[in-house]
N, C-alpha and C positions, 0 to 999 in steps of 0.2 A: 383677555384670552384665558381660557382655562389652563390650569397647570398641567404639565406633562413630563414624565420621566420614567426611569426604570430603576429597579433595585432587587434585593433578595436574590443575588446571583448565586447559583448553585452548580456544582459538578457532581453528577451521580447522587442527586438529592441533598447534598450537604454543602454548607458554606465553608470555604477555605479548608478542605479536608487535607490531612497529613497522612501519608503512608498508604495511599490507595493502590490497588492492584489492577485497575481496569486499564488495559492498554489502549483502548479506543473509547475515551470517556465521552459523556454527553453533557451538554450545557443547557441550563435553563435560567430564566429570569422572569420577573413580573413587571407589568406596566402599572404606573400609578398616575392618577390625575383626577381632576374634578369634572363633573358633567357627564354627559351620556355619549354613547357610541364611540368610545375610545378603542381603536383597533389598530394593531400594528400593520403597516404596509410593507415594511422591509427592515433588514438589519445588516449590520457590518460587524464582524467578529474577528478578533486577532488573538493569537496565542504566541507567547515567546518563552524561551528557555532561559532561566536565570537572568532575565532582562526585564525589570519592572518598567522600563521606559519604552519598550516596544521598538527599539531602534532596528532590530533585525528579526521580525516575526518568523516563526517556523510554520505558521499557517495564517493566511489572511484570506477571508472569504470574499473580500470585495463587497460591493453593495448587492445584496440578495433581495429580490422582491418576493417576500413571503410573510405570512402572518404567523409562522411557527416561532414560538418562544419557549418551547418545552422539548427537551431531548434532542437538541441539535448535535449531530454526531460528528466528532472530531475526524478530520480527513487530512491531517498534515503528516509531517515526518514521524517515523516511529518514536514513541516515547522511550526514555531511558530510565533505568532504576536510579533512585535516590536524587532526583532532580526536582527543583522548584519551577513550576510553570505558571507564568502570569497570563491572565486572559482579560480581555476587555470587550465590551460590546456597546454599540449605540443603535438606536432604532429611529424610525420615522413613521408617522401615521398618515392616514388618508387626507388630513387637513394640511399636510406639508410641514408639520412640526417635527423637529429633530431633537432627540434627547442629547444630553451630555454623554461623553464616554463614562461608563462605570466599570471599575476594575475589580478583579478578585484574583485568587491564586489557588493552585492545588499542588500537592507534592506526592511523588510516587514513592512507594516502598521498594523493597527488593523484589523485582518482578519475576525473576527466574530463580528457582531453587538452586540451580547450579552455580549461582553467583555467591552463595553463602560460603564463607571461609572459616567460620567458627566451627568448633567441635561440640558435640553433645557432651555435657558433663553431668555427673551424678554423684550422689553421696548416700550410702546406705548406713543409717545410724546403727542398726543391729550388728553390723560387721565390726563395729568399733566400740562395742559395749555401751552404747547409748540406747535410750528407750526407742524401740522400733518405730513407734508412731510419732516421735518428736520431729518437728519441722526443722530441716537443715537451713543454716545460713551460709551463703556463699559470698566470697569477697575477693576483690582484686585491686591492688594499688597500681597507679600509673602516673606518669608525669606529663605535664603540658609545658611546652618550652617557649611559646610566644603567643601573642594575642590571637584569639580565635575569631573566625568569621561565623562558624556554626558548629553545632554538635548534635548528632542524632544517635539515638539508641534504637536498634532493631532487635526485637526479642520475642521469644515464645518459650513454652515449657510443655512437658508431658506432666500434667498436673496443673496447679495454679501457681502463679508467681506474683511477687511484689518487688518493686525496685526502689533502692535508695542510692543517692549520690551525695557524698560528703555529709552524711547524717540527715539528709532531707529526703522525704518520700516524694516520688514522682507523681504528679497530677492526681486526679481523682478517680481513675479507672479501677474497677473492681472485678474480681474473678477472671482476670486475663489468664489465658488467651480465649476464654469462652469454651462452649461445648459444641463440638462438631463430631463427625464420624472420623475419629482421630487418625485411624490408619490410612485414610484416604484424603483427608482434608484437615489441616491444622493451621489456624490463623496466626499470623505474626503481627506484632504491633510496632508502630513507629512513634517515638517520643522526641520532641524538641527539648534538649537538655542544655542548651547553650548557657542559660543563666545559672545553671548548677555548677559549671566547671570554673575552676580558678587556676591561675598560674602556679606552677610548681606541682607538689604532690596532690593527688586526688585518689578517691576510692569509690568503687561502685559495689553495691551489695544486692543480693537477691535472696528472698525467702521463698522456699518451695513448699507447697501443700498438695495433698492427695487430690482434692476436688473430685470432679466426675471421672477423671482418668483412672486413678488408682483406688479411690474410696468406694465405700458401699453405695451401690446405685442399682435401681431396678430389680431388686430381689437377689442381687449378687452380693456375697459377703464382702468382697474386696477384689482388687486387682482385675477388674473386668476388662479394661483395655491394656493394662500392663502392670508389672509389679515393681517398677523402679521409676521414681520421679527423676526428671532430667531437665536441664536448662540449655538454652541456646541463645547467645547474645553477641551482637556486634555493636561497638561504639565507634562511630566514625567522626573524627575531628578534622575540620577543615580550617586551616590557618589563613590569616589575612593575606599572606604571601602566596596563597594558592596551593601550598603543600598539604598533604593529608596524612593522617595517622589513624590506625585502627587498633582498638582493644577488643579482643575476642575471647570467648570462652575456650579454654584449653586446659591442659594438665597443670598449669602454674597457679590456678585458682585454689584458694584454701576454703575449708569448710568446717563447721562445727554445729552442733544442735543449739537451739535457742530456748526461749521460755515457753513456746507453744508446744505442749506435750501431746496434743491430739487436736485435729481439726477434721470434722466430717460434715458432709452436706446434710445428712440426716440427724446426726447425733449431737452436734454442737462443737464447742471448743473448750479446751482446758489450758489455762495460762498460769504459769508459776513465775511470778515477778521476781522471786529470789534467784532465778536462773538468767535474768537479763544480762546481756553483755553490753553494758552502756558504751555508747559511741562506737559500736562494732563496725559501722559503715563509714567511719571517719578514717582518713589516711594514717593518722598518728596512732591508731589503735594497735596494740601489740598482739599480733596473731601468730607468734612463733610456736605456740603450743597447739595451734589449729592443724588439722590434717589436710593433706592434699586431696583434691577431688579425683575421681576416676573419669577418664574419657571413655566413651562408648560408641561403637560403630552402629549408629542408628541412621535410618534413611532420612533424607530431606525432601524426597520427591513429593510429599504431601503438603509442603509449606506453601501457603497462600497469604498475601497481604490481607490485613483486616478487611472483612466485608460488612460485618454488622456494626451497628452503633454500640458503644461500650455500655457496660453496666455501671451505674453510678448511684449515689445517694440523691434522691429526688425531693425528699421532704424530711423534716424533723418534727417530732411530736413530743409533748410533755404528758405525763400521766394526768388524767382528769381527776383521779381520786385514788386513795390508798384504802384498800378493803381489808377487813379482818374476818376470815371465814369461820364457820362453826367448828372446823377442824383445827383452828388455831393458826391458819396460814396467813401470812402477810402477802397481799396480792396487789400489784399495780394494775389499774385499768386505764388503758390508753384511749378508750372510747372508739377505736377504729381497728378492725381486722386488717392486717397488713403483712408485708413480707420485708424482712430486714433483721435488725438486731437492736440490742439495748446497750448503751454505754452508761457509765456511771463513775462517780468519784467516791472514795471511801478512805478512812483512816483506821487501820487495824494493826495489831501486833503481827510480827512476822509469823507466817504460817496460818493466819486466819483464812478460812475457805469461804468465799462468797459464791453462792450458787443461784442461778436464775433458771427457772423452769417455765417454758413458754407454752401457751395453749390458746385456743380460739374461744373457748366457752367456759362458763362456770356451770356446775350441775344445779339441779333444782334446789339444793340446799345452800348454794353459794360457795361451794368448794371448787378448787381448780379441777377441770375435766380434761383428762389426757388420754382416755381410752381410744378415741378416734384417731390418735396418732399411730396406732399399731406399734411397730417396733422402733419407730423414730423416737429418739429421746428428747431432742430439742433442749439441751441443757448446756449452759455456759458456766464454767467455773474459773474463778480468779483466786489465786493464792497470794496474799499480801506479802510484801517484802519488809513492811514495818518502818517506812521512812517518812511517815506523815501522810499528807493528802496524796492519794494515788488515783490515777484515772485508768480505766480499762475500756477498750472497745474491741469486740471481735473483728476478725478480718477475713476468715476463710470458711465461714459457715453462715447460713442464713436460716431464719425461722419464720414460720407462719403463725401469727399470734395477734391477739388483742390483750390478753391477760398474762401477767408474769408473776410467778410466785418467787419471793425473795427469801432465801435461807442464809443464815450466818452473817447477815450484814451487821457490822459493828455500829451500834448506836441506833437512833430512830430512823426508820425508813420514811423519807420525805420526798415529795415529787420533784423538788428542785434539783436533786442529785442524780436524776435518771432522765435519759433522753432516748427515744426510739428513733432509729434511723431507717427510713423507708427506702428500699433499694429497688431498682428496676432497670431495664434497658432504657437508655437515654432517648426516649421517643418524644418528639415534639407533639404536644397536644393540639389537635387541629379542629376538634368539634365541640360544640356545646348544645345542650337541649334543655329547655325549661318550659313549664306550663303552669296552669292555674292550680294543679293538684300537688300539694307539697309531698305526698307519698310517692307520686311518680317522679318528682324531682329527686327524692332520695333513692329511688330505684335507679335512675340514671347515674347518680353518684356511686351507687354500689357496683354498677356495671363497669364504670371507669376504674374504681378501686380494684375490682376483680382482674381487669386487664393489666393494671399496673403491677399487681402482685404476681401474676402468672406469666407476664412477658419478661422473663429474666433470661436473656440470651436465646432461649427457645420458648415456644408457646407451651408451657406446662399445663397439666390438668389441675394441679393443686400445689401449694407451697409448704405444706405442713407435715403430712404423713410420709411413710416410707415409699413414696412413689415419685412425684415431681417430675414426670416424664413428658416428652413431647408428643402427646397423643394426637394422631392425625384427625380423628373424628371431632374432637373438641375444636381443633384449629379450623377445620373447614366450615363448621356450622357458625363460627363466630367471626370469620375473616371479614365479612362485609361490615359488621358492627365495629370491628377493630379499626378498619380504614377510616370510618367517620370520626372515631374518638382520637386517633393518633396517626401520625405519618409512619406507617409500617412497611413502606416499600422495601427498604434495604433489609429490614428484619425478616420479612418473608422471603426475600431473594436469597439470603444466606441459608435459611431453613430449607427452602425448596431445593437448593443445590445439595444439601445433605440427604434430602429425600431421594433425589436422583442417584446420589452416590450409594445409598443403602438399598436401592431398589433391587429386588431379586432378579436373577438371570432371566427367568421366564416372564418378568414384568410385574409380578406381585409386589405389594407395598407393605412393609412392616407396619404394625399398628402404632408403634412409637418411633419417632425420628428425633435424634439419632436412635438407631435400632439397638434396643437393650435386650432383645430376645432372639438373637440370630439362631437359625437352625430349627426354631420351633415351628410346629404345624399351625400354631395360632397366629396367622398373619392374613393380610388382605381382606379384612372384614369390610363389608359394604357400608358406605357412609364414613368409613375411616380411610381406606385406600383411595377413595374417590377424591381425597384432598390433592392427589397428584394432578387432577384436572381442574377441580373447582377453584383452588387457591391461585394458580397462575392466571386463570381466566379472570378472576375477580381483580387481581392486581393490575392486569391489563386494562380492564374496564375503568378502574378508578384512577389510575395514574397514566393511562395511555402508554404503558410500558410494553412496546412491541418486542423489545430485545428479550425480556424475560420470557415472554410467551414463546418466542422462537427458540430460546435456549432450553426451555422445558418441554418443547413439543415432542421430542423423541420419548421422553418419560411419560407424557400424557398418552401418547399412542401405544406405548408398551403396556400401560395399565389396561386400556380398553381391549387390546388384543389378548391380554391375559384373561380378561373376563370372557372374551369370545371363545377362547380355546379350553378354558378350565372347566366349563360346565358340561353336564351330560347332554345338553342341547345347545345349539349355537346361539339361540336367541332368548334363552332363559338362563338365569343363574340360580341353581338349586342345590349347590354343594359348597363345601369349604367352610372354614370357621366363620361364625357370624356372632356379633354382639346383639343384633336385632335392634329394636327401639329401646335402647338402654334406659333403664330406670323409669319406664312408663308406668303409670298408675293402674293400667289395665293388666299388669303382669299377673300370671298365675301365682298362687301362694308359694313363697320360697324362691321365686325366680326374679332375676334382675332384668329380663330381656323383653318384657312387654308381650301383648297378645297378638300383635300384627305378625303374620307368618314371615319367617325370615326369608323365604324364597321370594315372597312378594316384595319385601324391601330391597332385597339384593337385585332383583330384576328391574325395579324402578330406578335405582341408582345406576345400574348398568346403562339403562336407556338415557338417563340424564347426562352421564359422562360422554356417551357417544354423541349426544346432541351438542354439548359444549365443544367436543373435539372437532366436530364438523364446522362449527362456527370459527374455531381457532384456525383451522386449516384454510378457511376462506379468507380470513384476515391476512394470513401469511402468504397468500397467493398459491397455495397448494390445492388447486381446483379438483384434481382427481381424488385426492384424499377427502376433500370436502363433500364431494358427491358420494363417495363410498360410505362415509360415516353418517351422512344424512340418510342413505338407504339402510344402513345398519340400524339407526334409530327407528326408522319406519317399520322394519322387520321385527325389532324387539317390541314395538308397540302392538303390532298384530299378535304376536305370541303372548304378550301380556294380557290382551283382551280375551284370547282364547282360554288362557289358563286361569285368570283371576276375575273375569266378568261373566256373570250368568247370562242365559239367553234373554232374560228380561231386563238386563242392563244394571244389575246390582253387583257390587263388589263382593267377593267371597269373604272378605274380612270386614266385619262390622266394627271397625275401630276408627277413631278420629285420625290417627296417623295414616292409615291406609288411604282414606279419602283425600287427605291433604296432599300426600305424595302423588296420587293419581292425577289430581288437578294441577298442582304446582309444576309437575314435570311434564305436563301436556300429554298424558298417556291415554286420555279418553277424549272423545269428541262427539259433536252432534247431540242426539237425544240421550246417549249414554252419559255424556258430560253433565247435561241438565239433571239427570237422575242422581248422579254422584253428588252434585252440588246440593240438591234437596236432601239427600241422605246425610251429608255432612252437617247441615243445619239441624236436621232431626236428631242426630247423635249428640250435638251440643245441647240442644234443648232437653233431651232425655237425661243428660248428665247434670241437669239443673245449672247449665252454663258454667260448667267446671271443666278444667283441662284434665285429660287422661293421657296426654302425650308424653314421650320421653325425649331423649337426646336428638332423635332424628325427625320427630314430628313437630316438636315445639317451635323450632326456628321458623317453620313455614306456615304455621296455622293462621296467624294474624295477617301476614301478607296475602295468603290465599283467600281469606275471607274478604279482604279489601278488594282483591282482584275480581271476585265474583259479585261485587256489589253489596256485600253485607258488612260494610265498614262498621255498622252499628254493633254487630256481634263481636268484631275484633276489639272495639272499645270496651265492650262489656267484659270481655275476658281480662283485658289489661287493667281495668279499673276495679275489678273485684277485690274485695278485702278478705274474702273467705278462702279457706283451704279447699282445694289447692289453687294457688294463684301467685303471681309475682309479688303482689303487695302483701300477701300473708306473711312472708318472711320479713318484709319491711316493718309491718306492724309488730312483729315479734323481735324487733331489735337488730335485724341483720344490717351489717354495714358493708357486706360484699354479697355476691351471689352464692346461694347454697347449692350443693350437689343434688340434694333431694328436696322436693316440694315441702316435705314435712321433716326436714333435718332435725328440727326441734319442734316437738308437738306443743299444743296449747297448754298441756298440763306441766310443761317443763321437762318432760322426758325426751329421750333422743331416739331417732329412727333406728340406728344400729351402731355397733362399735367398729365394725370392720370396713364400712364403706360410707363414711359420713363426713365429707369435707364441708366446711363453711366458707370456703373460698375457691369456688369451682365455676368458671365463667360461662360454661356452655349455655345454660338457660338465659344468660344475659344477651343472647342473640336477638332478643326482642328489641334491643337498641336499634337494629337496622330498621324495624318498622316505625319506631318513633321518628327517626330521621327521614325515611323515604316516604312514609305514608302520612303520619300526623303532620309533620312540617312540610313534607313533600319534596325534599331535595334528592334529585337523581341525576344520572348522566345518560346521555344518548349513546346507544351502543354503536351507532355508525360514526359518532364523533366522540370517542372515549376520552377519559381523563378530565371530564367536565369542560371540554372545549365547547360543547353545546350542552347546556344545562336544561333539565326538565324539572319544572316546578309544578307540583300537583298536590297542593295541600288538601287534606280531607278533614275539615272541621266536623265536630260532633257535639251533641248536647252535653256529653259527659265532661267537656272542658269548655271554658270560654276564652282560653288564651293558650297559645303554644308558639314557640319560636326555636329555631335551630340555626346555628352557624356552622360553616365548614370551610376550612382554609385549604382550598384546592391548589394545584400547581400554578394556577393563574391569579389567585387571590381569594379573598373571603367571599363566600356565598352566604346570603342571609335570606331566610324565609320565615315570616311570622304572621300570625293572624289573631284577630280578636273578634268575638261576637258578643254584642250587647243589644238587647231590645230589638232584635231582628236586623240590626245593622252589622255589616261585615267590613272589617278593615284588614287588608292584606298588604304587608310591606315586604319587598324583596330587594336585594342588592345583587347585581350581576357584575362580576369583576371585569376589568378591562381585558380586551382581546378575546372575549367570549360572547356568545349569544345564548338566548334562552327561549324555551317555550313555556308559557305559563297557562295553566288551566284554572279558570275561576269557577269554583263549584257553586251550584244553586244560584246562578246569576242570569239576569236579563240585560241585554246590551243597553237599552235606554235608561237603565238604572245604575250604570257603572260610570264612575269618574276616576280620573287619575290626577290626584292633587287638584281637584276641582275642575279638571278639563275633560271634555268628552273624549271617549276612546279614539274616535277617528281623527281627533286633533292633537292627541298627546304625542310629544316628541319621543322618538325611539320605539314607538309601539306600532305593530302591524297586526291587524285582525286577520287570523287564519280561517277560523270557522265559528259558526254559531249554531248550536243545536242542543235540544233536550236540556235547556237551562244550563248549558255549559258554554263558556266562551273560551276559545283558545287563541292566545296572543303570542306573537314573536317579539322578543325584547332585545334591544341592544344593551350594552353594558351601562350600568348606572344604578341609581336608587329610584324605586318606584313605590308609590302609595296608592292603592286602589280602595275605593269605598263604594258600597252598594247595599241595597236592602236584600236580605235573604228572601229567596223566592218560596213562598208558602206552598205553591203547587208542585214543587220539584220532588 
C-alpha cells in the first residue's frame, strides 16, 4: 500500500505561531504520500485551550466530508488573550486510508488594546544633559518566588526596541516592532521567555532607537511620526501553582544612555564602547545613579498583535577579497549586493575610531562610489574601549551595499575579521527556477536577492539611498514574482492593511505605504495606487485567501470609485499626479516618465482595476457590484478606444508600453486587436529587438508576447545580452536588479547620481514570466491557490532545458522540460489533494508516452482535447514524465 499521511500544519500560514491576533484563525495542512491520485475525502479537526491531550476540546468538527485542506475557518468558542491553543487533525482519502492524528499549537497575544495594563514610558536624554541622539537603556528588577510554568513578554515601542533579560538578548528578531502607519496601527510582539527567568532576583532591559518612527525618513529631517521614543511592555509570569504575576512598564523603571550615540535608518550607527554599562541588564547591576523614566499618556487604541513575519538575519557572508583603490582606500568586496550590516573584531587602544562606509559600486577607477546614496551616509563608527579583542555589530541601522571602505582599523584588514549579515523579513523561500543559460540563472538569483534586500518589513524600492520607502508601484508590478519566490501572504496582508489605513478619505492611495507624504498633491499615481486592487487579487489567486480579498474589498472599491469621480470624464482618467511609464527608455530628454501619454496609461490601469474589482466582487458573492464594475470596465474600454485608437485601428501612442497595456489589459478586440498585435511586433523589430519600456510596461511585455503567440520574441528579449536588456546588467557584474537598464554603462560610467539604485526589484518582475511561461506553472482562477494547477510550458530554441519548482499551500509543484535532437521530455509533479491541466506544446498524440505508456493507458491521465499540435491533459496528483518528438510542422 502506498504511504499516506499529513504534515506541515499551519495557522494563518505559520507553524506554531506565538502571539497572533487573529480572533478567528484558519488552519491548513498538507497531504503526503507516494503514488498518484492522492486526494483528501474528509477531515476531523479539534481545538483545545491549554490542553495538549484534547480531553475537553473547545471545537470539534466531527468528521467532515470535504477535500478542503487550506484555510479551514475556526468556528468554536471565542478565543481569549494570552492563551495556548492546541489543535490536531486527521484525514482520510478516497481509498479509505486514514492518517494518524497530527498536532500543533498556536498562542494568542493581547487581543484587545483595552487589556493592556502597562504605561507608556519614555526617557529624553537631552533633558538630562546626555547627547540627544544617544539611545536610552531602560531597566527593571523584579523577583520570582516559586517555580514557573511559563513566562511571556508582550512589548512594543514608538521607535525600535531590543530586549534583554538577565544579561541575555531575546531571540533573533530585528527592527521590532516594524514599520506600520503608527498612529493607526502599531504591532506588538510576544516572546516566550520562560528559559530566561530564574528564581529570586531578575532584571529586564530595553534599548530604544529612533527607527522609522522618530528618525530621518522619506525626506523628513526627523520626528516624522513623533518626537519621543517610548516603550510599552508587560511580562506575565504564570507559576506552577496557577498564580500569576505581572511586571509592567511604569514610573518605577530606571533609565540611562548607553554606548550607542546615534542610530539612523539612513545614516548608520555610532557606538562608543567606552560608554558601555557592563552587565546593565543583570539584576545585580547597581543602577542607583540611573534616572527614573517618565510615564506618558499615549493612546493604545492602535495596538495590534504581530501580523508580519519578523525581520531576521537570513545569511552571513565573508568578504571575497580586500581591495586597495587608487585613492588609497582599503575596501572589502563581499561579492554580492545586499541589505544588512557588517560585524567585525578588532584590538585597538582606547579611543580608536573604526569607520565603515558602505556602497554598492566602485567607480571606473576602482574607488568607492557613494554619490548615488544622495544624502544617506551609510556609515558605522566604533570607538574602541582598549580592552583587547573587541567585537562590534550594529543593531538599529541597515545598509545597502556590496563594498565597504574601512577607515582607522588597527592592524591589517583581513577578511576573516569581517562578516556581512544579510537581513530580511523571515520569508520562506518557495520557488526555484533554473535553465540551460547560466546568465538567466544569475538573473533569477539577482531577482531573489533584490526581493530579499527590499522585503524588509515593507516592500521598499531600494535599501541604500535616502528613500527606502514602500512604493506601491514597485510592489504591484512585482507581487506575482514575489509570490513564486517566497511565501509573502502575511507580508502583503500586513502591508495592505496599512494601505487601507492610509488610504485618503476620497479613496485615493498614497504613492508610498506607509504614507510618508501626507497632505501632498502627489498621490494616487496610476500603476501605483492600483496596488490597492492588484495586490489583494494576486494574493487571493495564489493562496486562495478569500478573507484578505473580502477584508480589502472596501479599499479596492474606494480606489476605483476615486478614479471614476476624480477625472474630468467618468470613463477616462486624464488628470492628477502621474509618474507615467517611469524610467522608460523612450523618455524625452531630461524626463523620467517615458513617451507613453500619461492619460493613456492612467485610463488603461483604471480599466484594469475595474476589471479585477468586478472579478473580486463575483468571487465574494457581490453580484450587483460584479455586474456594475463589469459594465464600468466595458464603458472605459469604449472611451479608451474613442480617445486612443484611430479610425484605422492604430494606437495614438507609438510606444511598446502603450501596445502592451492595450493588449494585456484587454482594451482592444477584433480587428483592432490584431492591428495592435502587429504594431507591437513591428515596434520591437524597429527597435532592433530592444526594450524601450519602463516600470509599467516592462512587467507585461513578455507575458503579452507569449499570449499573442510570439513566444519567440519574448525569449529573444530575455536572452539578449545587449543594452538594454535584463542580461546586460548581469554581464556587467550585477548581483541584484538595477533601477535603470544602464545604471552602469559599458564604459564604466554611471547613468546619474540622483536616481541610480543598483538594488531596485521592479524590473525583476520578469521572474513571473520565467515561472508562468517558460516553466509554465500557473493556477486556475476558478480554483485559486493552486488547488487546480495549470501547467503550460513554452519551450524555445533559445534554451534546451528549464525547470521551476513552487511550494504551494498543498505541496511542491514541479515543471521541467528538456529538448534534445527533436525529442521533448517534460516532467511534472502535482502535489496531493490537487489536480492539474497540462498542455503539451508541439505534440502529436500518437508520438507521446508517459514513462513508456500510451497516454490513453497512463494512470492518473485523462485526455481533454487534441488540436493544432497541442495536447491538453488532466492529471491527478503525482509525478509524471512525458516523452515525444517535437512536431516539425507546428
